[in-house]
Structure formats: C-alpha cells, structure tokens
C-alpha positions in Angstrom: 8.3 -49.5 -29.7 5.2 -46.8 -28.8 2.1 -47.8 -30.0 1.6 -45.8 -33.4 -2.1 -44.4 -32.0 0.2 -42.8 -29.1 2.7 -41.5 -30.7 0.2 -39.5 -33.0 -1.1 -38.2 -30.1 2.1 -36.8 -28.4 2.7 -35.0 -31.7 -0.5 -33.4 -31.5 -0.6 -32.5 -28.3 3.1 -30.7 -28.3 1.8 -28.7 -31.1 -0.5 -26.6 -28.8 0.8 -23.1 -28.0 1.5 -23.5 -24.5 4.9 -22.6 -22.4 6.3 -25.8 -23.0 9.9 -24.5 -22.3 8.6 -23.8 -18.6 10.0 -27.3 -17.9 13.4 -26.9 -19.0 15.9 -27.7 -16.5 13.0 -28.5 -14.3 12.0 -31.7 -12.5 8.4 -33.2 -12.1 6.9 -35.6 -10.1 4.1 -37.7 -10.8 2.2 -39.7 -8.2 0.4 -42.6 -9.9 2.3 -42.2 -12.8 1.5 -45.6 -14.3 -2.4 -44.8 -14.1 -3.7 -43.9 -17.3 -4.0 -40.2 -17.2 -0.7 -39.4 -15.4 1.5 -41.8 -17.7 0.4 -39.6 -20.7 1.7 -36.7 -18.7 4.9 -38.5 -18.0 4.8 -39.6 -22.4 4.5 -35.6 -23.2 7.6 -34.4 -20.9 10.0 -37.3 -21.9 8.6 -36.6 -26.0 9.6 -32.8 -25.5 13.2 -33.5 -24.2 13.1 -35.3 -27.6 11.9 -32.5 -29.6 11.4 -29.3 -28.6 13.3 -28.7 -25.2 16.8 -27.7 -25.2 17.4 -28.4 -21.5 15.9 -31.3 -20.1 13.1 -31.9 -18.0 13.6 -35.1 -15.1 10.6 -37.1 -14.5 10.6 -38.7 -11.2 7.7 -41.4 -11.4 6.0 -42.6 -8.0 4.1 -45.7 -8.8 3.2 -48.4 -6.2 2.8 -51.5 -8.2 6.6 -52.4 -9.9 5.0 -54.8 -12.0 2.4 -52.5 -13.6 5.0 -49.7 -13.7 7.8 -51.7 -15.4 5.2 -52.6 -18.0 4.3 -49.0 -18.7 7.7 -47.3 -18.8 9.9 -50.0 -19.9 11.0 -48.4 -22.5 12.4 -45.3 -20.1 14.0 -47.1 -17.7 17.5 -46.2 -19.2 17.0 -42.7 -19.7 18.9 -40.7 -17.5 15.9 -37.8 -17.4 13.7 -40.8 -15.9 13.4 -42.0 -12.4 11.0 -44.4 -11.2 10.1 -44.7 -7.2 7.9 -47.7 -6.0 6.3 -46.6 -2.8 2.5 -46.0 -1.7 1.9 -42.5 -1.5 0.5 -43.0 2.0 3.8 -43.2 2.9 5.7 -40.1 3.8 7.5 -39.1 0.2 11.8 -38.8 0.4 13.2 -36.9 -2.3 16.5 -35.5 -2.8 16.3 -34.1 -6.1 14.7 -30.3 -6.5 10.8 -30.6 -7.3 9.9 -27.9 -9.0 6.3 -29.3 -10.3 4.2 -32.0 -8.5 1.2 -33.7 -9.9 -0.8 -35.8 -7.6 -2.9 -38.4 -9.4 -2.0 -41.4 -7.5 -6.2 -42.5 -6.4 -8.3 -45.4 -7.0 -10.7 -44.1 -9.5 -13.2 -47.0 -11.0 -16.4 -47.7 -9.0 -15.3 -51.3 -8.8 -13.1 -50.2 -5.7 -15.7 -48.2 -3.9 -17.5 -51.0 -2.5 -14.6 -53.8 -2.6 -11.4 -51.2 -0.8 -13.4 -48.1 0.4 -10.2 -47.5 2.4 -7.8 -47.6 0.0 -9.8 -45.3 -2.1 -9.9 -42.9 0.4 -6.7 -42.8 2.0 -4.4 -41.7 -1.5 -6.5 -38.9 -1.5 -6.0 -37.2 2.0 -2.9 -39.1 3.2 -1.2 -38.8 0.1 -2.3 -35.5 -0.6 -1.2 -34.3 2.7 2.2 -36.1 1.7 3.0 -34.6 -1.5 1.7 -31.0 -0.2 4.3 -30.9 2.5 7.1 -32.2 -0.3 5.8 -29.1 -2.4 6.2 -27.2 0.8 9.9 -28.1 1.7 10.8 -28.0 -2.3 9.1 -24.7 -2.4 7.3 -25.8 -5.8 6.3 -23.6 -8.4 3.5 -25.8 -9.3 1.2 -28.4 -8.0 -1.6 -30.4 -9.4 -4.4 -32.5 -7.8 -6.5 -34.6 -10.0 -10.1 -34.3 -8.6 -13.3 -35.3 -10.2 -17.2 -34.1 -11.1 -18.1 -36.8 -8.5 -17.4 -34.1 -5.8 -20.6 -32.3 -7.0 -22.8 -35.3 -5.5 -26.5 -34.6 -6.6 -27.4 -32.0 -8.1 -30.9 -30.2 -9.2 -31.4 -30.1 -12.9 -30.7 -26.1 -12.6 -27.0 -26.9 -11.4 -26.6 -29.0 -14.6 -24.3 -28.2 -16.8 -22.3 -27.8 -13.4 -20.2 -24.7 -12.6 -17.1 -24.8 -10.5 -19.0 -22.9 -7.8 -22.2 -25.1 -7.6 -22.1 -27.3 -4.9 -24.9 -30.9 -4.8 -25.4 -33.7 -1.8 -23.2 -35.9 -0.7 -24.2 -38.7 2.2 -21.0 -39.2 4.3 -22.3 -42.5 5.5 -22.8 -43.7 2.1 -19.7 -46.1 1.5 -19.5 -45.0 -2.0 -18.7 -41.6 -1.1 -15.3 -42.7 -0.2 -14.2 -41.4 -3.5 -16.0 -38.2 -3.4 -15.5 -37.2 0.3 -11.7 -38.1 -0.3 -11.3 -35.9 -3.4 -13.1 -33.1 -1.5 -11.1 -33.2 1.6 -8.0 -33.4 -0.7 -9.3 -30.1 -2.8 -10.0 -28.4 0.7 -6.3 -29.4 1.5 -5.1 -27.7 -1.5 -6.8 -24.6 -0.5 -5.5 -24.6 2.8 -2.0 -25.6 2.0 -2.0 -22.3 -0.6 -3.9 -20.3 2.0 -1.6 -20.9 4.9 2.0 -21.9 3.4 1.9 -20.7 0.0 1.7 -23.8 -1.9 0.6 -22.7 -5.6 -2.1 -25.9 -5.6 -4.6 -26.1 -8.7 -6.9 -28.5 -8.9 -8.5 -30.2 -11.8 -12.4 -32.0 -11.8 -12.2 -34.5 -14.6 -15.1 -35.9 -16.1 -15.2 -39.8 -18.1 -11.7 -39.6 -19.6 -11.1 -42.5 -22.2 -8.2 -43.4 -24.4 -5.4 -45.7 -25.6 -3.6 -47.1 -22.4 -6.6 -47.1 -20.5 -7.2 -50.8 -18.5 -10.0 -52.6 -20.0 -10.7 -54.3 -16.7 -11.2 -50.6 -15.2 -14.6 -51.6 -14.2 -16.0 -48.4 -16.0 -18.6 -48.5 -18.3 -16.9 -47.1 -21.5 -13.6 -49.3 -20.6 -16.2 -52.5 -20.8 -17.7 -51.1 -24.0 -13.9 -50.9 -25.5 -13.0 -54.3 -24.0 -16.0 -55.6 -25.6 -15.3 -54.1 -29.2 -11.5 -55.1 -29.0 -12.5 -58.6 -28.2 -15.5 -58.8 -30.8 -18.3 -59.5 -28.1 -21.5 -57.9 -28.1 -21.5 -55.1 -25.7 -24.0 -56.2 -22.7 -25.7 -53.3 -20.5 -25.8 -53.7 -16.8 -28.1 -51.1 -16.4 -31.0 -49.3 -18.6 -28.6 -47.0 -20.3 -30.6 -44.2 -19.7 -27.6 -42.2 -17.3 -25.8 -39.2 -19.4 -22.4 -38.6 -19.2 -19.6 -36.6 -21.3 -16.6 -38.4 -22.4 -13.0 -36.7 -23.2 -10.3 -38.2 -25.3 -7.1 -38.2 -23.4 -5.4 -36.1 -26.1 -7.6 -33.4 -24.9 -8.0 -34.0 -21.1 -3.8 -34.0 -21.4 -3.8 -30.7 -23.0 -6.2 -29.4 -20.2 -4.0 -31.0 -17.4 -0.7 -29.2 -18.3 -2.9 -25.9 -19.1 -4.1 -25.7 -15.4 -0.6 -26.9 -13.8 1.1 -23.8 -16.0 -1.5 -21.0 -16.4 -4.5 -22.2 -13.7 -4.8 -19.9 -10.5 -3.8 -21.4 -7.5 -6.4 -22.7 -5.0 -8.8 -22.7 -7.6 -10.6 -25.8 -9.5 -11.1 -26.1 -13.3 -13.8 -28.3 -14.6 -12.5 -30.9 -17.6 -14.5 -32.7 -19.9 -15.8 -32.5 -23.1 -19.1 -30.7 -23.0 -19.7 -31.5 -26.8 -19.4 -35.4 -26.0 -22.6 -35.9 -23.9 -24.8 -39.0 -24.5 -26.7 -41.6 -22.6 -24.9 -44.9 -22.0 -27.1 -46.8 -24.1 -26.9 -44.5 -27.3 -22.8 -44.6 -26.6 -23.0 -48.6 -26.6 -24.9 -48.4 -29.9 -22.1 -45.9 -31.4 -19.5 -48.3 -30.5 -21.2 -51.4 -32.1 -21.3 -49.5 -35.4 -17.7 -48.2 -35.6 -16.7 -52.0 -36.8 -20.0 -52.9 -39.0 -17.6 -55.7 -40.2 -17.8 -57.3 -36.6 -21.6 -57.8 -36.4 -21.6 -56.6 -32.6 -24.8 -55.6 -31.2 -26.1 -54.1 -27.6 -27.7 -57.0 -25.5 -29.4 -56.0 -22.3 -29.1 -58.0 -19.2 -29.4 -57.3 -15.3 -25.8 -57.9 -13.5 -24.2 -56.4 -10.8 -20.4 -56.9 -10.6 -19.1 -57.8 -7.0 -17.9 -54.6 -4.9 -19.5 -52.4 -7.5 -21.6 -49.6 -6.6 -23.9 -47.8 -9.0 -24.1 -44.3 -9.1 -27.3 -42.5 -8.2 -26.7 -39.7 -10.8 -28.7 -39.5 -13.8 -26.8 -36.9 -15.7 -23.3 -35.6 -14.9 -21.9 -32.6 -17.5 -19.7 -29.8 -16.6 -19.7 -26.3 -17.8 -16.4 -25.7 -19.0 -16.6 -21.7 -19.4 -13.7 -21.4 -16.8 -11.0 -23.7 -18.2 -12.0 -22.1 -21.8 -10.6 -18.8 -20.6 -7.4 -20.4 -20.1 -7.4 -21.2 -24.3 -8.7 -24.7 -23.9 -11.4 -26.5 -26.4 -11.6 -30.5 -26.8 -11.2 -31.3 -30.2 -12.2 -35.1 -30.3 -15.7 -36.2 -31.2 -16.8 -39.3 -29.7 -16.7 -41.6 -33.1 -13.0 -40.3 -34.0 -12.0 -40.7 -30.1 -13.4 -44.0 -29.8 -12.4 -45.6 -32.9 -8.7 -44.4 -32.2 -8.8 -45.9 -28.6 -10.0 -49.3 -30.2 -7.7 -49.2 -32.7 -4.7 -48.8 -30.4 -5.9 -52.1 -28.5 -6.2 -53.5 -31.8 -2.9 -52.8 -33.1 
C-alpha cells in the first residue's frame, strides 16, 4: 500500500499541465531508480498508466542494490509495465527493448561518501554517464536527462549568488571532496559532447537540496538528520555553527521540474532546480523544524561532532537563480513548513 503523503503528491503532480501523453507507448529507463528522487519519477510514470495514459509507458528501473530496489518497488514487481534490472551502471547496459527516454540519476550524493568512498562517488558520473549516453546513441532516444548538482559551481563570489547557469566558481581537483563536483562536471561535458557530435538530446538539471517522503533518514545530509531527529522524537544536535545558508525544495516541486526539463528543456543546456523562496541558514532550519510539532517538546543542541568520512563544505551560501527553468513554466509551490511537515508525517504514518 502506497504512503498517503506520496499518493497525494502524485495526484497533485499529474495535474500539472505537462505534455504527459508524450510518454504513451514509450519506454523510459531510469538509472539509480531506487534513489529518493528518481523513485518519484518511477511512481509518477506508473501512476500515469493508472490514470490518464491510454497507451502505457514502460519503465525500466536500473538499480545496483537488489534489497533496496525490492523494498522500494515491491508493489510493482508483478506489473507488465515495470522491469527491474539489477546492475552497476558503471558496467555496460544491455537492453533489448527500445529506449525512448533515459534518466541518469545513479550517483552517491551524500557528503558522507565523499571521504569514505570517493571512487564509488565519481565513477557513476563518468563511466555510468558514458554507458548511458552510448545506449541513448544506439537506441536513438528522444530524450536524455542527467542529474547534476549545484556543487558544480564550487566556491563563488558574493556577486555570483544567486547563481546563474552561466556562472563558474572554483573547485579544487586535488581535494578529495571534489570527487562529486568534478564527477558531475565531467558528466555534464560528456552530455554536451555527445549532443554535439552524435546528436544525443541530453539535458542537464543542477539539483540543490531536495527533501521529502522516501528519502533515507541515514542519508548523512543535514536536513535528513533533522527529519530523523524529529521522527524519532529526539532533540536536534547541531554539528556546526549553523551559519551556512542553503535552499530546500520539496520533492513534488522538484519532480515536476525534472519532467519539465526532460520534455521541454533544450539539449546540451543546464537548468538550476532549487527553491529560491526557501533559503535559510542551517540553524534557522533546525529551529523551525523543532517547532513543527511543539507537543514533542524538542530543542536544538549545539555540539561539535565530525561523523566518520564526512567532509564539510567550505561554501557558506548556496542559492540558485532559477530564471531559466521559470521560462519553461516551473514555479515551486511548497514552503519550508508545509514541505517538512509533510515529509515528517510521511514517516510517522
């Protein structure tokens, strides 16, 4: 049985006036499909089959971890419109089906891996991107979407924040934490190169912090830690001074943006995807979240803790300029309080 909050999100998302019928009688392959964000795309595509599509879309979910995939997609395993492939995306992908659209979302995105597994962080964004671009080329796919990140901008000057897609900052290639940013940068250029040389219609979304139902509470990122604290009725323990500022986007808004860029974005171009109306410092976020459920009596505690493998970012403020994706018709709707309350309720229920 699907979580009530997720089901409400799906019903809301498909009401968005996107060209959903573009997926009729098509096949969509999604890598890293059991991840928090791409899983919502899987849910939406199959929900479209159950609601508005006359000719069904087929979803091929490529996942590395069998157990997590079976847990995430248990309700879909007997469906004819769903196919699960268990493999590492760093190995060549062999698919007999036609593949009309490819979404490449396989990547370790949590900072807890940047120090403990930098090789496993960079490879999916380089080797995995190569394998899927070659698949798109062979299958003559109609669309290709690469999940990138606001991390590609690196360290920016104050005049470059909010950050446009044309802005560029400093990333130190000799810093092991750059395994994620440099992997995403390489993946982006590969998308541009395959589009230029082979005509692969590759589009790029640069994601900022996104949260919502289905995210892993042991993800390692600060907002996931905070949600975990509230769900488990524990005080929030700050691991920094909380002065860094970030933007936070609810997953229903982000999912609409992903599909919008896939269907209407321009090839070989990048689009920022983040909620510029929800920029707060980490300490502000912590205080807000403890007040969402006052009956729990939770508070914020400051304690200097450095989790094993976690390498902190030196970036004090990160905020996208989303003018470009707004020209496609995207506008985030969920505020911080509503979005995080829905997220916490999805776990409590």
